[in-house]
N, C-alpha and C positions, 0 to 999 in steps of 0.2 A: 341922657337918653335912656328910655325904658328898655331893659334887656328882654328880648323875646324868649319866652319859654314855651314848652309844649302846651297845646291848647287842651283844656278840659271841656269836652263837648257839652256837658250839661250846663256849664256856666254861659249865660247869654252874652256877657260882656267881660273882656279882660280888665284887670285893674288899670286905672288911669295913671299916667306918669305923675300926676299931681300927688298921688299917695306916696310914691317913692320920694319925691322932693320934700314932702312934709316930714316923712320919717327920717330922711337923711339928706338935708339940704346940701347942695353942692358947695356952697360958699362956706368953707371952714368946718363943715359937718357939725350940726347942732347936737352935741353929745347929750344935752338934756332930753332931746327928743328920742334919741337912741335908748336912753335909760328908761323913759316912759314906755317905749315899745317893749323893752325887756320885762318890765313890771307887768304890763298888760298881758304879755305872753304867759307869764306865770299864772295869772288869773284864768286865762283861756284854758290852760292845761288842767287846772283844778276843776273848772266847770265841765270840761269835756269828760273827765272821770266821773263826775257827779251825774251827768246825763246818762252815761252807760249804766251806772248803778241804779239810778231811778227807774230806767226802763226794765231792768231785771226784777225790781220789786213790783212794778205794775203788771208785768206779764211773765210771772215765774214759771208758767207751764209750757212756754215756748222753748223747748230744749235747745234747739240749734241756736236760737238767739242768745240764750243765757250763756252758752259755751263761748260764742264769738265775743259777746260784750264783756265777759269776764276777762278775756285776754286784752281787749281794748282798754278797759278800766285800769288794769294793771300797768299797761304801757303808758297811758296818760299820766298816771301817778309817778312813773319813773321819769317821764319828761318834766313833770312839775318839779321834781327834786333836782334834775339837771339844770333847769332854768334858774332855780333858786340858788344853786351854787354860783352861777354867773352873777346873780344879784349880789351875793356876798363878796365876790371878788371885786366888784365895782362899787362896794359900799352903798348899795341901794337898799334901803330898808323895805321890808314887806309892808304894804300899806294899801288901803282901799283906793280904787279909782272909779270915778263916775263912768258907767258904761256908755258906749255910743248907742244909738237907737237900733242898730242892726239886729242884734239878737232878739230883742223884744218885738221888733217888727216882723221877723220871721215866725216867731212863736205865736204871734197873733193870728197867723194864717192856719194854725193847726185846728182842725174842726173838733168840736167837743165830744161828739158821739162816736162810739166804737161801731165798726172797726176802722172808720175813717181816721180817728185819732191816732191809732197805731201806725197806719200807713203814713200819715203826714209827719208824725214824729220821726220815723225812720228817714224819710226823704229830706226833711229840714235839717236833721243832724248831718246827713250826708252832704248836703249843700254847704253847710258851715265847714265841714272837714275839707271839702274840695277847695273852697276859697282859702282856707288856712294853708293847704298845700301850695297853692299858687303864690300866696304872699310870703310864705317862708322861703320859697325859691327866689323871690325878688330880693328879700333881705340877704340871702346867701350871695346873690349876684352883685349886690351894691354895698354891703357892709364894708367900711374902710379898714376894719381890723381882720386880718386873714384868719386868725384862730376862731373868731366868732363867726365869720362867714363859713368856715369849715363845719362848725357845730350845726349851723342851720342847714347846710347841705345834707348832713347826716340825719336830720329829722324829716326831710321831705318824703322819703320812701314810706315812713310810718304813716304820714298823713294820707298819702295816696292809698295805702292799704286800708286805712280806716274808712274813707268815704266809699271805697269799693265794697267793703263788707256791709255797710248800711244799705247800699242799693241792692246788693245781692239778697240780703234778708227781705227787703221789700218785695223783690221778685219771687222769693220763696213762699211768702205768705199771701200774695195777691197776684191776680192776673197781670201779665206783663203789659198788656195794652193799657190797663187802668193805671199801672205804675208810671208808664211813660207819659201818659196824658197829664197826670197830676204833677209829675216832676217838672214838666215843661211849664205848667202854670206857676209853680212855686219858684222856679228859676227866674222867671220874669220879675217876680216880686223881689227876689234876692238882688238882682242887678239894679232895679229901681232904687232900692234902699241905699246902694252905694253910689248912685249917680251924683249925689251932692256930697262933697268931701266934708266929713265931720271936722269942726275947727280944732280939735285936739287929736294928736297922733294916737292911734290905736291899731291893733292888728286888723280889726274889722271896722275901720272908720271910712 
């Protein structure tokens, strides 16, 4: 049964129990799926650091944003290293993984012209971080290995702080009413992208 966690208001739908069952099937625990989730998590942390760095390069004059995203990029890379240490412990080699359609689907919603592109980029990244927070919490609640569950519980606070920072930045540079309306629109798309479970286990499947 899906453990209930605190609701993230911006997310339109909570993760379906089918995702937990795919990641960690109750019958004997499919450790191959757990290994794939860990590998995908490594990719997610690397990509998250890259997103923060890319936004700093694209908008270098936004001082507050640069300061906040510098800290986020550093922390994402630290998490990347920590997850990679777990991969080494479990003898899982670093390797590419075909991504689910989630990330590309959300990025396709980013409008190409400025300043809309800046707003959408902040909000989309915040939504991804919010979903990551929720799903890392589910992994922490359901992982069969106590030490690994503890590791994931330790990451949850960082993910919550990250999505909060992206949304505060959006409200810093744009009118709050515009931010909330666009966030609502993007959150609907985000939930629709996850409505159909991806056939392969991923953090955002």
